[in-house]
PyMOL Python script that loads the backbone (N, CA, C, O; Angstrom):
from pymol import cmd

cmd.read_pdbstr("""\
ATOM      1  N   MET A   1     -31.094  10.529  -1.918  1.00  0.00           N
ATOM      2  CA  MET A   1     -31.102  10.459  -0.469  1.00  0.00           C
ATOM      3  C   MET A   1     -30.992  11.879   0.092  1.00  0.00           C
ATOM      4  O   MET A   1     -30.141  12.649  -0.353  1.00  0.00           O
ATOM      5  N   PRO A   2     -31.829  12.231   1.049  1.00  0.00           N
ATOM      6  CA  PRO A   2     -31.753  13.581   1.620  1.00  0.00           C
ATOM      7  C   PRO A   2     -30.419  13.815   2.325  1.00  0.00           C
ATOM      8  O   PRO A   2     -29.744  12.876   2.745  1.00  0.00           O
ATOM      9  N   ARG A   3     -30.067  15.062   2.439  1.00  0.00           N
ATOM     10  CA  ARG A   3     -28.771  15.421   3.029  1.00  0.00           C
ATOM     11  C   ARG A   3     -28.645  14.949   4.472  1.00  0.00           C
ATOM     12  O   ARG A   3     -27.569  14.512   4.882  1.00  0.00           O
ATOM     13  N   LYS A   4     -29.726  15.029   5.255  1.00  0.00           N
ATOM     14  CA  LYS A   4     -29.660  14.585   6.644  1.00  0.00           C
ATOM     15  C   LYS A   4     -29.386  13.089   6.730  1.00  0.00           C
ATOM     16  O   LYS A   4     -28.700  12.638   7.648  1.00  0.00           O
ATOM     17  N   GLY A   5     -29.913  12.316   5.784  1.00  0.00           N
ATOM     18  CA  GLY A   5     -29.665  10.881   5.767  1.00  0.00           C
ATOM     19  C   GLY A   5     -28.207  10.559   5.529  1.00  0.00           C
ATOM     20  O   GLY A   5     -27.649   9.651   6.143  1.00  0.00           O
ATOM     21  N   VAL A   6     -27.599  11.308   4.635  1.00  0.00           N
ATOM     22  CA  VAL A   6     -26.175  11.113   4.345  1.00  0.00           C
ATOM     23  C   VAL A   6     -25.346  11.442   5.577  1.00  0.00           C
ATOM     24  O   VAL A   6     -24.401  10.724   5.900  1.00  0.00           O
ATOM     25  N   ARG A   7     -25.692  12.513   6.260  1.00  0.00           N
ATOM     26  CA  ARG A   7     -24.956  12.919   7.462  1.00  0.00           C
ATOM     27  C   ARG A   7     -25.089  11.858   8.554  1.00  0.00           C
ATOM     28  O   ARG A   7     -24.113  11.545   9.236  1.00  0.00           O
ATOM     29  N   ALA A   8     -26.301  11.301   8.722  1.00  0.00           N
ATOM     30  CA  ALA A   8     -26.523  10.278   9.746  1.00  0.00           C
ATOM     31  C   ALA A   8     -25.701   9.028   9.447  1.00  0.00           C
ATOM     32  O   ALA A   8     -25.130   8.424  10.355  1.00  0.00           O
ATOM     33  N   VAL A   9     -25.642   8.646   8.186  1.00  0.00           N
ATOM     34  CA  VAL A   9     -24.837   7.480   7.809  1.00  0.00           C
ATOM     35  C   VAL A   9     -23.368   7.749   8.098  1.00  0.00           C
ATOM     36  O   VAL A   9     -22.659   6.866   8.581  1.00  0.00           O
ATOM     37  N   ALA A  10     -22.905   8.957   7.806  1.00  0.00           N
ATOM     38  CA  ALA A  10     -21.504   9.291   8.064  1.00  0.00           C
ATOM     39  C   ALA A  10     -21.198   9.267   9.560  1.00  0.00           C
ATOM     40  O   ALA A  10     -20.141   8.787   9.969  1.00  0.00           O
ATOM     41  N   VAL A  11     -22.109   9.776  10.370  1.00  0.00           N
ATOM     42  CA  VAL A  11     -21.892   9.795  11.821  1.00  0.00           C
ATOM     43  C   VAL A  11     -21.852   8.386  12.381  1.00  0.00           C
ATOM     44  O   VAL A  11     -20.944   8.043  13.137  1.00  0.00           O
ATOM     45  N   HIS A  12     -22.831   7.566  12.015  1.00  0.00           N
ATOM     46  CA  HIS A  12     -22.868   6.204  12.536  1.00  0.00           C
ATOM     47  C   HIS A  12     -21.723   5.357  11.977  1.00  0.00           C
ATOM     48  O   HIS A  12     -21.156   4.527  12.688  1.00  0.00           O
ATOM     49  N   GLY A  13     -21.392   5.565  10.728  1.00  0.00           N
ATOM     50  CA  GLY A  13     -20.274   4.832  10.139  1.00  0.00           C
ATOM     51  C   GLY A  13     -18.952   5.206  10.783  1.00  0.00           C
ATOM     52  O   GLY A  13     -18.105   4.348  11.030  1.00  0.00           O
ATOM     53  N   ALA A  14     -18.780   6.497  11.055  1.00  0.00           N
ATOM     54  CA  ALA A  14     -17.546   6.951  11.700  1.00  0.00           C
ATOM     55  C   ALA A  14     -17.427   6.376  13.111  1.00  0.00           C
ATOM     56  O   ALA A  14     -16.349   5.944  13.521  1.00  0.00           O
ATOM     57  N   ALA A  15     -18.528   6.372  13.845  1.00  0.00           N
ATOM     58  CA  ALA A  15     -18.496   5.819  15.201  1.00  0.00           C
ATOM     59  C   ALA A  15     -18.148   4.333  15.167  1.00  0.00           C
ATOM     60  O   ALA A  15     -17.357   3.855  15.981  1.00  0.00           O
ATOM     61  N   ALA A  16     -18.741   3.611  14.225  1.00  0.00           N
ATOM     62  CA  ALA A  16     -18.440   2.178  14.110  1.00  0.00           C
ATOM     63  C   ALA A  16     -16.981   1.953  13.726  1.00  0.00           C
ATOM     64  O   ALA A  16     -16.333   1.046  14.249  1.00  0.00           O
ATOM     65  N   MET A  17     -16.466   2.770  12.818  1.00  0.00           N
ATOM     66  CA  MET A  17     -15.067   2.605  12.392  1.00  0.00           C
ATOM     67  C   MET A  17     -14.094   2.962  13.515  1.00  0.00           C
ATOM     68  O   MET A  17     -13.045   2.333  13.652  1.00  0.00           O
ATOM     69  N   TYR A  18     -14.443   3.974  14.320  1.00  0.00           N
ATOM     70  CA  TYR A  18     -13.600   4.302  15.476  1.00  0.00           C
ATOM     71  C   TYR A  18     -13.588   3.136  16.467  1.00  0.00           C
ATOM     72  O   TYR A  18     -12.535   2.773  16.992  1.00  0.00           O
ATOM     73  N   LEU A  19     -14.745   2.561  16.717  1.00  0.00           N
ATOM     74  CA  LEU A  19     -14.816   1.431  17.638  1.00  0.00           C
ATOM     75  C   LEU A  19     -14.002   0.247  17.116  1.00  0.00           C
ATOM     76  O   LEU A  19     -13.252  -0.375  17.868  1.00  0.00           O
ATOM     77  N   LEU A  20     -14.151  -0.058  15.837  1.00  0.00           N
ATOM     78  CA  LEU A  20     -13.352  -1.127  15.245  1.00  0.00           C
ATOM     79  C   LEU A  20     -11.859  -0.808  15.306  1.00  0.00           C
ATOM     80  O   LEU A  20     -11.037  -1.692  15.543  1.00  0.00           O
ATOM     81  N   GLY A  21     -11.518   0.462  15.089  1.00  0.00           N
ATOM     82  CA  GLY A  21     -10.118   0.865  15.163  1.00  0.00           C
ATOM     83  C   GLY A  21      -9.526   0.656  16.539  1.00  0.00           C
ATOM     84  O   GLY A  21      -8.386   0.214  16.680  1.00  0.00           O
ATOM     85  N   ILE A  22     -10.313   0.979  17.552  1.00  0.00           N
ATOM     86  CA  ILE A  22      -9.850   0.798  18.932  1.00  0.00           C
ATOM     87  C   ILE A  22      -9.655  -0.686  19.237  1.00  0.00           C
ATOM     88  O   ILE A  22      -8.645  -1.088  19.816  1.00  0.00           O
ATOM     89  N   LEU A  23     -10.632  -1.484  18.841  1.00  0.00           N
ATOM     90  CA  LEU A  23     -10.547  -2.921  19.118  1.00  0.00           C
ATOM     91  C   LEU A  23      -9.404  -3.584  18.340  1.00  0.00           C
ATOM     92  O   LEU A  23      -8.722  -4.462  18.869  1.00  0.00           O
ATOM     93  N   LEU A  24      -9.200  -3.175  17.117  1.00  0.00           N
ATOM     94  CA  LEU A  24      -8.151  -3.783  16.293  1.00  0.00           C
ATOM     95  C   LEU A  24      -6.754  -3.253  16.611  1.00  0.00           C
ATOM     96  O   LEU A  24      -5.760  -3.825  16.161  1.00  0.00           O
ATOM     97  N   ALA A  25      -6.668  -2.179  17.373  1.00  0.00           N
ATOM     98  CA  ALA A  25      -5.359  -1.599  17.694  1.00  0.00           C
ATOM     99  C   ALA A  25      -4.470  -2.604  18.434  1.00  0.00           C
ATOM    100  O   ALA A  25      -3.245  -2.558  18.324  1.00  0.00           O
ATOM    101  N   PHE A  26      -5.087  -3.495  19.174  1.00  0.00           N
ATOM    102  CA  PHE A  26      -4.318  -4.469  19.937  1.00  0.00           C
ATOM    103  C   PHE A  26      -3.893  -5.667  19.095  1.00  0.00           C
ATOM    104  O   PHE A  26      -2.934  -6.361  19.434  1.00  0.00           O
ATOM    105  N   VAL A  27      -4.606  -5.908  18.001  1.00  0.00           N
ATOM    106  CA  VAL A  27      -4.342  -7.075  17.167  1.00  0.00           C
ATOM    107  C   VAL A  27      -3.530  -6.700  15.933  1.00  0.00           C
ATOM    108  O   VAL A  27      -2.503  -7.312  15.639  1.00  0.00           O
ATOM    109  N   ALA A  28      -4.007  -5.687  15.219  1.00  0.00           N
ATOM    110  CA  ALA A  28      -3.362  -5.265  13.967  1.00  0.00           C
ATOM    111  C   ALA A  28      -3.338  -3.737  13.928  1.00  0.00           C
ATOM    112  O   ALA A  28      -4.258  -3.119  13.393  1.00  0.00           O
ATOM    113  N   PRO A  29      -2.307  -3.130  14.485  1.00  0.00           N
ATOM    114  CA  PRO A  29      -2.252  -1.660  14.555  1.00  0.00           C
ATOM    115  C   PRO A  29      -2.348  -0.969  13.197  1.00  0.00           C
ATOM    116  O   PRO A  29      -2.912   0.122  13.108  1.00  0.00           O
ATOM    117  N   TRP A  30      -1.814  -1.571  12.144  1.00  0.00           N
ATOM    118  CA  TRP A  30      -1.865  -0.924  10.833  1.00  0.00           C
ATOM    119  C   TRP A  30      -3.296  -0.859  10.305  1.00  0.00           C
ATOM    120  O   TRP A  30      -3.658   0.091   9.611  1.00  0.00           O
ATOM    121  N   VAL A  31      -4.112  -1.865  10.631  1.00  0.00           N
ATOM    122  CA  VAL A  31      -5.520  -1.845  10.222  1.00  0.00           C
ATOM    123  C   VAL A  31      -6.257  -0.750  10.999  1.00  0.00           C
ATOM    124  O   VAL A  31      -7.122  -0.062  10.458  1.00  0.00           O
ATOM    125  N   SER A  32      -5.902  -0.609  12.247  1.00  0.00           N
ATOM    126  CA  SER A  32      -6.488   0.434  13.076  1.00  0.00           C
ATOM    127  C   SER A  32      -6.205   1.819  12.493  1.00  0.00           C
ATOM    128  O   SER A  32      -7.101   2.659  12.414  1.00  0.00           O
ATOM    129  N   CYS A  33      -4.978   2.047  12.094  1.00  0.00           N
ATOM    130  CA  CYS A  33      -4.612   3.328  11.469  1.00  0.00           C
ATOM    131  C   CYS A  33      -5.367   3.548  10.168  1.00  0.00           C
ATOM    132  O   CYS A  33      -5.730   4.676   9.835  1.00  0.00           O
ATOM    133  N   LEU A  34      -5.597   2.492   9.449  1.00  0.00           N
ATOM    134  CA  LEU A  34      -6.359   2.580   8.197  1.00  0.00           C
ATOM    135  C   LEU A  34      -7.797   3.030   8.461  1.00  0.00           C
ATOM    136  O   LEU A  34      -8.340   3.850   7.721  1.00  0.00           O
ATOM    137  N   PHE A  35      -8.407   2.492   9.512  1.00  0.00           N
ATOM    138  CA  PHE A  35      -9.759   2.920   9.882  1.00  0.00           C
ATOM    139  C   PHE A  35      -9.775   4.401  10.253  1.00  0.00           C
ATOM    140  O   PHE A  35     -10.666   5.135   9.825  1.00  0.00           O
ATOM    141  N   TYR A  36      -8.800   4.847  11.043  1.00  0.00           N
ATOM    142  CA  TYR A  36      -8.760   6.259  11.449  1.00  0.00           C
ATOM    143  C   TYR A  36      -8.574   7.173  10.252  1.00  0.00           C
ATOM    144  O   TYR A  36      -9.201   8.230  10.178  1.00  0.00           O
ATOM    145  N   ALA A  37      -7.729   6.785   9.324  1.00  0.00           N
ATOM    146  CA  ALA A  37      -7.510   7.595   8.125  1.00  0.00           C
ATOM    147  C   ALA A  37      -8.766   7.642   7.255  1.00  0.00           C
ATOM    148  O   ALA A  37      -9.070   8.671   6.651  1.00  0.00           O
ATOM    149  N   THR A  38      -9.483   6.542   7.194  1.00  0.00           N
ATOM    150  CA  THR A  38     -10.725   6.506   6.417  1.00  0.00           C
ATOM    151  C   THR A  38     -11.773   7.432   7.016  1.00  0.00           C
ATOM    152  O   THR A  38     -12.465   8.143   6.287  1.00  0.00           O
ATOM    153  N   VAL A  39     -11.893   7.427   8.340  1.00  0.00           N
ATOM    154  CA  VAL A  39     -12.843   8.330   9.002  1.00  0.00           C
ATOM    155  C   VAL A  39     -12.462   9.781   8.735  1.00  0.00           C
ATOM    156  O   VAL A  39     -13.332  10.611   8.468  1.00  0.00           O
ATOM    157  N   ALA A  40     -11.187  10.091   8.804  1.00  0.00           N
ATOM    158  CA  ALA A  40     -10.746  11.457   8.522  1.00  0.00           C
ATOM    159  C   ALA A  40     -11.087  11.853   7.090  1.00  0.00           C
ATOM    160  O   ALA A  40     -11.506  12.983   6.840  1.00  0.00           O
ATOM    161  N   ALA A  41     -10.911  10.943   6.165  1.00  0.00           N
ATOM    162  CA  ALA A  41     -11.237  11.228   4.764  1.00  0.00           C
ATOM    163  C   ALA A  41     -12.736  11.420   4.576  1.00  0.00           C
ATOM    164  O   ALA A  41     -13.157  12.288   3.811  1.00  0.00           O
ATOM    165  N   ILE A  42     -13.539  10.624   5.261  1.00  0.00           N
ATOM    166  CA  ILE A  42     -14.997  10.770   5.159  1.00  0.00           C
ATOM    167  C   ILE A  42     -15.419  12.161   5.612  1.00  0.00           C
ATOM    168  O   ILE A  42     -16.225  12.811   4.946  1.00  0.00           O
ATOM    169  N   TRP A  43     -14.889  12.617   6.727  1.00  0.00           N
ATOM    170  CA  TRP A  43     -15.288  13.936   7.239  1.00  0.00           C
ATOM    171  C   TRP A  43     -14.706  15.060   6.396  1.00  0.00           C
ATOM    172  O   TRP A  43     -15.345  16.098   6.226  1.00  0.00           O
ATOM    173  N   PHE A  44     -13.522  14.872   5.875  1.00  0.00           N
ATOM    174  CA  PHE A  44     -12.920  15.906   5.037  1.00  0.00           C
ATOM    175  C   PHE A  44     -13.709  16.072   3.744  1.00  0.00           C
ATOM    176  O   PHE A  44     -13.963  17.195   3.311  1.00  0.00           O
ATOM    177  N   ILE A  45     -14.093  14.970   3.133  1.00  0.00           N
ATOM    178  CA  ILE A  45     -14.803  15.017   1.864  1.00  0.00           C
ATOM    179  C   ILE A  45     -16.221  15.548   2.040  1.00  0.00           C
ATOM    180  O   ILE A  45     -16.703  16.290   1.183  1.00  0.00           O
ATOM    181  N   SER A  46     -16.901  15.189   3.127  1.00  0.00           N
ATOM    182  CA  SER A  46     -18.298  15.575   3.288  1.00  0.00           C
ATOM    183  C   SER A  46     -18.495  16.923   3.978  1.00  0.00           C
ATOM    184  O   SER A  46     -19.633  17.317   4.233  1.00  0.00           O
ATOM    185  N   ASP A  47     -17.431  17.624   4.278  1.00  0.00           N
ATOM    186  CA  ASP A  47     -17.563  18.930   4.928  1.00  0.00           C
ATOM    187  C   ASP A  47     -18.167  19.930   3.945  1.00  0.00           C
ATOM    188  O   ASP A  47     -17.636  20.130   2.853  1.00  0.00           O
ATOM    189  N   ARG A  48     -19.265  20.548   4.328  1.00  0.00           N
ATOM    190  CA  ARG A  48     -19.980  21.454   3.427  1.00  0.00           C
ATOM    191  C   ARG A  48     -19.153  22.683   3.056  1.00  0.00           C
ATOM    192  O   ARG A  48     -19.261  23.185   1.937  1.00  0.00           O
ATOM    193  N   ARG A  49     -18.345  23.163   3.965  1.00  0.00           N
ATOM    194  CA  ARG A  49     -17.524  24.333   3.639  1.00  0.00           C
ATOM    195  C   ARG A  49     -16.538  24.005   2.532  1.00  0.00           C
ATOM    196  O   ARG A  49     -16.289  24.828   1.651  1.00  0.00           O
ATOM    197  N   ILE A  50     -15.986  22.826   2.575  1.00  0.00           N
ATOM    198  CA  ILE A  50     -15.052  22.418   1.527  1.00  0.00           C
ATOM    199  C   ILE A  50     -15.803  22.226   0.214  1.00  0.00           C
ATOM    200  O   ILE A  50     -15.314  22.606  -0.850  1.00  0.00           O
ATOM    201  N   GLU A  51     -16.990  21.636   0.295  1.00  0.00           N
ATOM    202  CA  GLU A  51     -17.793  21.448  -0.907  1.00  0.00           C
ATOM    203  C   GLU A  51     -18.114  22.787  -1.564  1.00  0.00           C
ATOM    204  O   GLU A  51     -18.061  22.907  -2.788  1.00  0.00           O
ATOM    205  N   SER A  52     -18.445  23.791  -0.755  1.00  0.00           N
ATOM    206  CA  SER A  52     -18.787  25.097  -1.323  1.00  0.00           C
ATOM    207  C   SER A  52     -17.550  25.759  -1.943  1.00  0.00           C
ATOM    208  O   SER A  52     -17.665  26.459  -2.949  1.00  0.00           O
ATOM    209  N   ARG A  53     -16.379  25.544  -1.355  1.00  0.00           N
ATOM    210  CA  ARG A  53     -15.140  26.097  -1.924  1.00  0.00           C
ATOM    211  C   ARG A  53     -14.794  25.434  -3.255  1.00  0.00           C
ATOM    212  O   ARG A  53     -14.326  26.089  -4.186  1.00  0.00           O
ATOM    213  N   ILE A  54     -15.027  24.145  -3.329  1.00  0.00           N
ATOM    214  CA  ILE A  54     -14.720  23.420  -4.567  1.00  0.00           C
ATOM    215  C   ILE A  54     -15.642  23.873  -5.674  1.00  0.00           C
ATOM    216  O   ILE A  54     -15.210  23.978  -6.822  1.00  0.00           O
ATOM    217  N   LYS A  55     -16.908  24.147  -5.369  1.00  0.00           N
ATOM    218  CA  LYS A  55     -17.883  24.560  -6.379  1.00  0.00           C
ATOM    219  C   LYS A  55     -17.600  25.962  -6.919  1.00  0.00           C
ATOM    220  O   LYS A  55     -18.033  26.292  -8.023  1.00  0.00           O
ATOM    221  N   GLN A  56     -16.889  26.782  -6.169  1.00  0.00           N
ATOM    222  CA  GLN A  56     -16.623  28.167  -6.588  1.00  0.00           C
ATOM    223  C   GLN A  56     -15.638  28.251  -7.715  1.00  0.00           C
ATOM    224  O   GLN A  56     -15.316  29.347  -8.174  1.00  0.00           O
TER     225      GLN A  56
END
""", "prot")
cmd.dss("prot")
cmd.show_as("cartoon", "prot")
cmd.util.cbc("prot")
cmd.orient("prot")
């Protein structure tokens, strides 16, 4: 999969998870926090600067 495709999936997935997190915050706050933490992990792992540091 090309790099731009991966980035697009991450952007759309993060937006969907944020929306679900907001909606679930009123019903199950712990699930909402789980979504936010997952989005943070997705962006942390896919950051190119971090990837380049790990490869060094």
